[in-house]
N, C-alpha and C positions, 0 to 999 in steps of 0.2 A: 875277479873276486871282489865283492863289495866290502868296504870298511865303514864302520859306524863309530861316531864319537858323540857322547852325550855332554850337555852343558846346561847350566841354569839352575843347578841345585843350590841349596843353602838353607838358611834358617828363616822360618816364618812363624808368625803367631797363629793360634787357632782362629779360624774365621777368615784368615787372609788368603792370598793367592800367590802362586808361582807359575812361571812358564818354563818348561823344560824344552830343550832343543836336541835333536838328533841329526847331525850332519852326515850325509851319506856320500861316499865317493867310491870310485873304482869300477862302476858299472852303470848301466842305464837305470836310473832311479825309478822310473815309471814301471819297470818290469817286476817290481818287488811288492809283496804285501809286507806291511810293517806292524810291529806290535810294541807295546810297553809292558814291562813286568817290573815287579818290585820284590825286594827280599830284606827280611830282618834276620838278625843272627839266630841260628838254630832252626829256622823255618825254611821250607821249600819256596822257591821263587814263585810269586803269585801273579796271575794274569791281571792286568789293569785295563788295557784298551788295545784295539787293533783296527787297522784300516786296510780294506781290500784294495786291489789295484783299481777297481771301479769306484773307489772312495766311499763305499758303504762302511760305516763305523760300528764298533761293538765295544761293550764295556763290561767290566766285572761288576757284580752286584754292589760291592762296597763303595764304588766310586760313581755309579750311574747317577746322572743329574748334577754332578759336581765337576767332573773332569770332561775334557773334550780333546779329541785327537784330530789333527789336520795335517795336510801336506802342502808344501810350497814347492812345486816342481821346478820353478825358475831358479830356486836357491838350493835345491837338493836337500831340503830340511823337512823333518817331521817334528811337529810340536805336540806337547802335552800341556794343555792349559788346565791348571788345577785351581779350583776355587773352593770356598767354604772348607778350608783345610781343617783337619782334625789331628790331634796328637797321634792317633793310630795310623795316620798316613806316613809317619816317620819310617823311612826305609832307604835303601839304595835302589835307585831306579835305573833300569836297563832298557835300551831299545834293541830290537831284534828285527831281522829281515829274512825273507824266504821268497824264492822264485818258484812258482808253480805254473802249470799251463793255463789254468783257468783264471779269469779276471775276478771271479767271485769267491776266491779261496781266502780263508784265514784260519787261524787255530788259537785256542786258549792253552795249548800245551807247550811247555818249553822245549819238548823233544822234537817239535816239528819245525823249529827255526834253526838254520845252520849258522847264521851270522849274528854276532852279538857285539855290542859295545862294552866298555869296561865299567860303566855305571857312573851315576852322579848321586851324591847323598842329599837327602832331604830330611830336615829336622823341623818338626812342628811343636812349638811350645804351647803349654796351656795357660 
């Protein structure tokens, strides 16, 4: 069973950048599709970005062009590079993983991922 741990959250100013990391352990990293989601109090967890096993990447509309997801297989880490940050990006960010048979699978739904980290908070000040 895979375990996920996020890091890299913190405080940033609007227009600034942060890079989040998700360290994956416990199984063959390359067999999983991975995703990033975020959540603010009172709202459902929102899709941010995802990476298929074949490394095709996908983004939510609110972050497209500003965020980038990538994978370093040698380190078992998935990154979320966040640029041009806005106050509305303030949230707790979670990484998720799922193993499916196809290399071109990903999902924007939280219900399709079995494995989750505990989250890392990001605060963007104006």
